[in-house]
C-alpha positions as CSV (number, residue, x, y, z in Angstrom):
1,M,0.0,0.0,0.0
2,I,2.8,2.5,0.9
3,Q,4.6,1.6,-2.3
4,L,1.4,2.5,-4.3
5,L,1.2,5.9,-2.7
6,T,4.9,6.8,-3.2
7,S,5.2,5.4,-6.7
8,P,7.5,7.6,-8.9
9,N,5.2,7.5,-11.8
10,M,2.0,8.9,-10.1
11,N,-0.2,11.1,-12.3
12,L,-1.5,14.1,-10.4
13,D,-3.1,15.9,-13.4
14,G,-6.5,15.5,-11.8
15,L,-5.4,17.4,-8.7
16,I,-4.2,20.3,-10.8
17,Y,-7.5,20.4,-12.7
18,L,-9.4,20.3,-9.4
19,I,-7.3,23.2,-8.0
20,L,-7.9,25.3,-11.1
21,A,-11.6,24.5,-11.0
22,I,-11.7,25.7,-7.4
23,M,-9.7,28.8,-8.3
24,F,-11.8,30.0,-11.3
25,G,-15.1,28.0,-11.3
26,P,-17.1,30.1,-8.8
27,A,-15.8,33.4,-10.2
28,I,-16.8,32.4,-13.7
29,L,-20.2,31.3,-12.5
30,L,-20.7,34.6,-10.6
31,A,-19.7,36.6,-13.7
32,I,-22.2,34.7,-15.9
33,I,-24.9,35.3,-13.3
34,G,-23.9,39.0,-13.3
35,F,-24.2,39.3,-17.0
36,A,-27.6,37.6,-16.8
37,V,-28.9,40.0,-14.2
38,L,-27.3,43.1,-15.7
39,K,-30.4,44.2,-17.7
40,K,-32.8,43.8,-14.7
41,S,-30.7,45.2,-11.9
42,K,-27.4,47.0,-12.5
43,K,-26.7,47.3,-8.8
44,A,-27.0,43.5,-8.2
45,A,-24.9,42.8,-11.3
46,K,-22.2,45.2,-10.0
47,V,-22.1,43.4,-6.7
48,L,-21.8,40.0,-8.4
49,F,-18.9,41.3,-10.6
50,I,-17.1,42.6,-7.5
51,L,-17.6,39.3,-5.7
52,A,-16.2,37.5,-8.7
53,A,-13.1,39.7,-8.7
54,V,-12.6,39.4,-5.0
55,Y,-13.0,35.6,-5.2
56,V,-10.3,35.4,-8.0
57,I,-7.9,37.6,-6.0
58,V,-8.3,35.5,-2.8
59,S,-8.3,32.1,-4.6
60,L,-5.1,33.0,-6.6
61,G,-3.5,33.9,-3.3
62,I,-4.5,30.7,-1.5
63,C,-4.5,28.1,-4.3
64,G,-1.5,29.8,-5.9
65,S,0.5,29.3,-2.8
66,M,-0.6,25.7,-2.6
67,M,0.5,25.1,-6.1
68,A,4.0,26.7,-5.7
């Protein structure tokens, strides 16, 4: 079991994709919702865009430090 976990040819591509999805997924979703709400309520759309930007900044700091 230990040899399986410490194998030199482990493929961790899925972990990188998961971290990237956590970094950018919710921000993209918030931006899409913001564009959908933009015609009805500009104030709500602006709040969603700000939340998306703040989420990207924070996630790049946290997840970026984990990837380094």
